[in-house]
ZADO-1210 file (C-alpha; in nm, 4 decimals, padded with zeros to 6 digits):
<atoms>
<atom x="13.6491" y="14.8631" z="00.7917" code="MET" pos="1"/>
<atom x="13.3859" y="14.6979" z="01.0086" code="ILE" pos="2"/>
<atom x="13.4327" y="14.7537" z="01.3795" code="ARG" pos="3"/>
<atom x="13.3143" y="14.4997" z="01.6339" code="PRO" pos="4"/>
<atom x="13.0136" y="14.6003" z="01.8458" code="LYS" pos="5"/>
<atom x="13.2266" y="14.6179" z="02.1648" code="HIS" pos="6"/>
<atom x="13.4625" y="14.8667" z="02.0015" code="TYR" pos="7"/>
<atom x="13.4243" y="15.2054" z="02.1699" code="LYS" pos="8"/>
<atom x="13.5541" y="15.4905" z="01.9645" code="GLN" pos="9"/>
<atom x="13.7302" y="15.7559" z="02.1665" code="ARG" pos="10"/>
<atom x="13.6516" y="16.1025" z="02.0750" code="ARG" pos="11"/>
<atom x="13.8968" y="16.3790" z="02.1137" code="SER" pos="12"/>
<atom x="13.8196" y="16.7009" z="02.3001" code="ALA" pos="13"/>
<atom x="13.6427" y="16.9673" z="02.1070" code="ARG" pos="14"/>
<atom x="13.7424" y="17.3309" z="02.1524" code="ILE" pos="15"/>
<atom x="13.4715" y="17.5970" z="02.1237" code="HIS" pos="16"/>
<atom x="13.5588" y="17.9641" z="02.0837" code="LEU" pos="17"/>
<atom x="13.3129" y="18.2179" z="02.2194" code="ARG" pos="18"/>
<atom x="13.3679" y="18.5632" z="02.0636" code="ALA" pos="19"/>
<atom x="13.6875" y="18.4595" z="01.8907" code="PRO" pos="20"/>
<atom x="13.7647" y="18.8045" z="01.7475" code="LEU" pos="21"/>
<atom x="13.7285" y="18.9740" z="02.0912" code="ALA" pos="22"/>
<atom x="13.9341" y="18.6965" z="02.2447" code="LEU" pos="23"/>
<atom x="14.2200" y="18.7195" z="01.9983" code="LEU" pos="24"/>
<atom x="14.2160" y="19.1011" z="01.9836" code="PHE" pos="25"/>
<atom x="14.2215" y="19.1274" z="02.3607" code="GLY" pos="26"/>
<atom x="14.4996" y="18.8724" z="02.3985" code="LEU" pos="27"/>
<atom x="14.7134" y="19.0217" z="02.1280" code="CYS" pos="28"/>
<atom x="14.6592" y="19.3765" z="02.2646" code="PHE" pos="29"/>
<atom x="14.7399" y="19.2714" z="02.6268" code="ALA" pos="30"/>
<atom x="15.0496" y="19.0660" z="02.5294" code="LEU" pos="31"/>
<atom x="15.1764" y="19.3529" z="02.3173" code="ALA" pos="32"/>
<atom x="15.1615" y="19.5888" z="02.6194" code="LEU" pos="33"/>
<atom x="15.2984" y="19.3324" z="02.8649" code="ASP" pos="34"/>
<atom x="15.6623" y="19.4356" z="02.8845" code="SER" pos="35"/>
<atom x="15.7142" y="19.2844" z="03.2278" code="THR" pos="36"/>
<atom x="15.5837" y="18.9334" z="03.1460" code="GLY" pos="37"/>
<atom x="15.3318" y="18.9343" z="03.4294" code="ILE" pos="38"/>
<atom x="15.0382" y="18.8551" z="03.1952" code="LEU" pos="39"/>
<atom x="15.2320" y="18.5576" z="03.0563" code="ARG" pos="40"/>
<atom x="15.2867" y="18.4278" z="03.4137" code="VAL" pos="41"/>
<atom x="14.9148" y="18.4767" z="03.4828" code="GLY" pos="42"/>
<atom x="14.8173" y="18.2893" z="03.1633" code="LEU" pos="43"/>
<atom x="15.0514" y="18.0079" z="03.2618" code="LEU" pos="44"/>
<atom x="14.8936" y="17.9864" z="03.6087" code="CYS" pos="45"/>
<atom x="14.5449" y="17.9837" z="03.4561" code="ALA" pos="46"/>
<atom x="14.6537" y="17.7107" z="03.2169" code="ALA" pos="47"/>
<atom x="14.7876" y="17.5012" z="03.5124" code="LEU" pos="48"/>
<atom x="14.4599" y="17.5570" z="03.6943" code="HIS" pos="49"/>
<atom x="14.2535" y="17.4305" z="03.4057" code="GLU" pos="50"/>
<atom x="14.4924" y="17.1385" z="03.3528" code="SER" pos="51"/>
<atom x="14.4086" y="17.0145" z="03.6970" code="GLY" pos="52"/>
<atom x="14.0410" y="17.0039" z="03.6037" code="HIS" pos="53"/>
<atom x="14.1164" y="16.8437" z="03.2714" code="LEU" pos="54"/>
<atom x="14.3357" y="16.5610" z="03.4029" code="PHE" pos="55"/>
<atom x="14.0946" y="16.4742" z="03.6876" code="LEU" pos="56"/>
<atom x="13.8077" y="16.4717" z="03.4383" code="TYR" pos="57"/>
<atom x="14.0119" y="16.2360" z="03.2134" code="ARG" pos="58"/>
<atom x="14.0866" y="16.0059" z="03.5084" code="LEU" pos="59"/>
<atom x="13.7211" y="15.9939" z="03.6254" code="GLN" pos="60"/>
<atom x="13.5459" y="15.9483" z="03.2858" code="TRP" pos="61"/>
<atom x="13.8157" y="15.8171" z="03.0533" code="GLY" pos="62"/>
<atom x="13.7829" y="16.0822" z="02.7818" code="HIS" pos="63"/>
<atom x="13.8711" y="16.4526" z="02.7426" code="TRP" pos="64"/>
<atom x="13.6074" y="16.7115" z="02.8082" code="PRO" pos="65"/>
<atom x="13.5050" y="16.9879" z="02.5691" code="ASP" pos="66"/>
<atom x="13.6607" y="17.3261" z="02.6310" code="LEU" pos="67"/>
<atom x="13.5229" y="17.6688" z="02.5733" code="GLN" pos="68"/>
<atom x="13.7599" y="17.9646" z="02.5338" code="PHE" pos="69"/>
<atom x="13.6101" y="18.3142" z="02.5882" code="SER" pos="70"/>
<atom x="13.7451" y="18.6582" z="02.6616" code="PRO" pos="71"/>
<atom x="13.6780" y="18.5824" z="03.0323" code="PHE" pos="72"/>
<atom x="13.8693" y="18.2541" z="03.0527" code="GLY" pos="73"/>
<atom x="13.8666" y="17.8779" z="02.9841" code="ILE" pos="74"/>
<atom x="13.5722" y="17.6684" z="03.0877" code="CYS" pos="75"/>
<atom x="13.5042" y="17.2905" z="03.0904" code="LEU" pos="76"/>
<atom x="13.1766" y="17.2112" z="02.9253" code="MET" pos="77"/>
<atom x="13.0076" y="16.9384" z="03.1343" code="LEU" pos="78"/>
<atom x="12.6760" y="16.9218" z="02.9526" code="ARG" pos="79"/>
<atom x="12.5296" y="16.5738" z="02.9808" code="GLY" pos="80"/>
<atom x="12.7793" y="16.4588" z="03.2454" code="THR" pos="81"/>
<atom x="12.6080" y="16.3434" z="03.5587" code="ASN" pos="82"/>
<atom x="12.8116" y="16.4256" z="03.8632" code="LEU" pos="83"/>
<atom x="12.7482" y="16.3017" z="04.2109" code="ASN" pos="84"/>
<atom x="12.8522" y="16.5412" z="04.4895" code="PRO" pos="85"/>
<atom x="13.1812" y="16.3676" z="04.5550" code="GLN" pos="86"/>
<atom x="13.2853" y="16.3849" z="04.1905" code="GLN" pos="87"/>
<atom x="13.1776" y="16.7488" z="04.1680" code="GLU" pos="88"/>
<atom x="13.3768" y="16.8318" z="04.4802" code="LEU" pos="89"/>
<atom x="13.6900" y="16.6614" z="04.3474" code="LEU" pos="90"/>
<atom x="13.6579" y="16.8096" z="04.0037" code="LEU" pos="91"/>
<atom x="13.6125" y="17.1597" z="04.1369" code="ALA" pos="92"/>
<atom x="13.8972" y="17.1334" z="04.3857" code="ALA" pos="93"/>
<atom x="14.1411" y="16.9964" z="04.1341" code="ALA" pos="94"/>
<atom x="14.2199" y="17.3349" z="03.9792" code="GLY" pos="95"/>
<atom x="14.2947" y="17.5168" z="04.3038" code="PRO" pos="96"/>
<atom x="14.4915" y="17.2216" z="04.4270" code="ALA" pos="97"/>
<atom x="14.7182" y="17.2334" z="04.1200" code="VAL" pos="98"/>
<atom x="14.7709" y="17.6050" z="04.1854" code="ASN" pos="99"/>
<atom x="14.8668" y="17.5341" z="04.5495" code="LEU" pos="100"/>
<atom x="15.1075" y="17.2542" z="04.4444" code="VAL" pos="101"/>
<atom x="15.2610" y="17.4820" z="04.1753" code="GLY" pos="102"/>
<atom x="15.3159" y="17.7606" z="04.4274" code="CYS" pos="103"/>
<atom x="15.4635" y="17.5254" z="04.6859" code="SER" pos="104"/>
<atom x="15.6923" y="17.3604" z="04.4244" code="ALA" pos="105"/>
<atom x="15.8433" y="17.6908" z="04.3114" code="VAL" pos="106"/>
<atom x="15.8937" y="17.8182" z="04.6643" code="LEU" pos="107"/>
<atom x="16.0539" y="17.4875" z="04.7711" code="ALA" pos="108"/>
<atom x="16.2783" y="17.4874" z="04.4606" code="TRP" pos="109"/>
<atom x="16.3898" y="17.8473" z="04.5332" code="MET" pos="110"/>
<atom x="16.4547" y="17.7557" z="04.8995" code="GLN" pos="111"/>
<atom x="16.6507" y="17.4390" z="04.8219" code="LEU" pos="112"/>
<atom x="16.8532" y="17.5823" z="04.5313" code="SER" pos="113"/>
<atom x="16.9177" y="17.9177" z="04.6866" code="GLY" pos="114"/>
<atom x="16.8235" y="18.0844" z="04.3584" code="HIS" pos="115"/>
<atom x="16.5592" y="18.3492" z="04.4434" code="TYR" pos="116"/>
<atom x="16.4023" y="18.5532" z="04.1621" code="SER" pos="117"/>
<atom x="16.1220" y="18.8037" z="04.1132" code="TYR" pos="118"/>
<atom x="15.9788" y="18.5810" z="03.8476" code="MET" pos="119"/>
<atom x="15.9637" y="18.2894" z="04.0828" code="GLY" pos="120"/>
<atom x="15.7849" y="18.4975" z="04.3486" code="TYR" pos="121"/>
<atom x="15.5465" y="18.6296" z="04.0746" code="TRP" pos="122"/>
<atom x="15.4701" y="18.2807" z="03.9705" code="PHE" pos="123"/>
<atom x="15.4109" y="18.1631" z="04.3262" code="ALA" pos="124"/>
<atom x="15.1977" y="18.4597" z="04.4211" code="SER" pos="125"/>
<atom x="14.9963" y="18.4471" z="04.0957" code="THR" pos="126"/>
<atom x="14.9283" y="18.0761" z="04.1525" code="ASN" pos="127"/>
<atom x="14.7943" y="18.1566" z="04.5008" code="LEU" pos="128"/>
<atom x="14.5785" y="18.4386" z="04.3564" code="LEU" pos="129"/>
<atom x="14.4342" y="18.2273" z="04.0751" code="VAL" pos="130"/>
<atom x="14.3583" y="17.9402" z="04.3116" code="GLY" pos="131"/>
<atom x="14.2257" y="18.1654" z="04.5879" code="GLY" pos="132"/>
<atom x="14.0006" y="18.3678" z="04.3608" code="ILE" pos="133"/>
<atom x="13.8544" y="18.0508" z="04.2138" code="ASN" pos="134"/>
<atom x="13.7695" y="17.9303" z="04.5661" code="LEU" pos="135"/>
<atom x="13.5327" y="18.2261" z="04.6205" code="LEU" pos="136"/>
<atom x="13.1683" y="18.1089" z="04.6347" code="PRO" pos="137"/>
<atom x="13.0579" y="18.3202" z="04.3323" code="LEU" pos="138"/>
<atom x="12.8576" y="18.1813" z="04.0444" code="PRO" pos="139"/>
<atom x="13.0819" y="18.0352" z="03.7770" code="GLY" pos="140"/>
<atom x="13.3783" y="17.9787" z="04.0070" code="LEU" pos="141"/>
<atom x="13.5088" y="17.6589" z="04.1675" code="ASP" pos="142"/>
<atom x="13.4107" y="17.7815" z="04.5151" code="GLY" pos="143"/>
<atom x="13.0430" y="17.7858" z="04.4176" code="GLU" pos="144"/>
<atom x="13.0633" y="17.4316" z="04.2878" code="ARG" pos="145"/>
<atom x="13.2468" y="17.3152" z="04.5973" code="ILE" pos="146"/>
<atom x="12.9819" y="17.4759" z="04.8202" code="LEU" pos="147"/>
<atom x="12.7052" y="17.3281" z="04.6134" code="HIS" pos="148"/>
<atom x="12.8511" y="16.9780" z="04.6349" code="SER" pos="149"/>
<atom x="12.9113" y="17.0089" z="05.0135" code="LEU" pos="150"/>
<atom x="12.5473" y="17.1118" z="05.0714" code="THR" pos="151"/>
<atom x="12.4208" y="16.8236" z="04.8698" code="HIS" pos="152"/>
<atom x="12.6507" y="16.5576" z="05.0093" code="TRP" pos="153"/>
<atom x="12.4712" y="16.3078" z="05.2245" code="ARG" pos="154"/>
</atoms>
């Protein structure tokens, strides 16, 4: 089939695994020992955090980014993507913003419905922890990228 020149083929996101055996072994071992379900809640909050970055990236550039899974977490691979300071600030803040919205939504639902549970409080507090830790200005975290974009914003 011959495609017209104006046809832009959309590529799907590629997933890269860094140290896949260590990643799978660590995840299986941790989930096997997780009788309370706290690790599952933490993984859900981390997935929500990364989904905030993913969807904002999709809105800004029109295609899905590449993802890298490692024993230390999930990372968006932005190689070759030129970001101005405003785009970098929005992209870095999207993850913690989703965690804050998730925490607020669960607390509001528990307040409105009158159904309070330990798991709801675990989910809310874990969302706050994931979002808050990622706002620290340390290399590799969202806070460092936010600080970098604010210092270069003119």
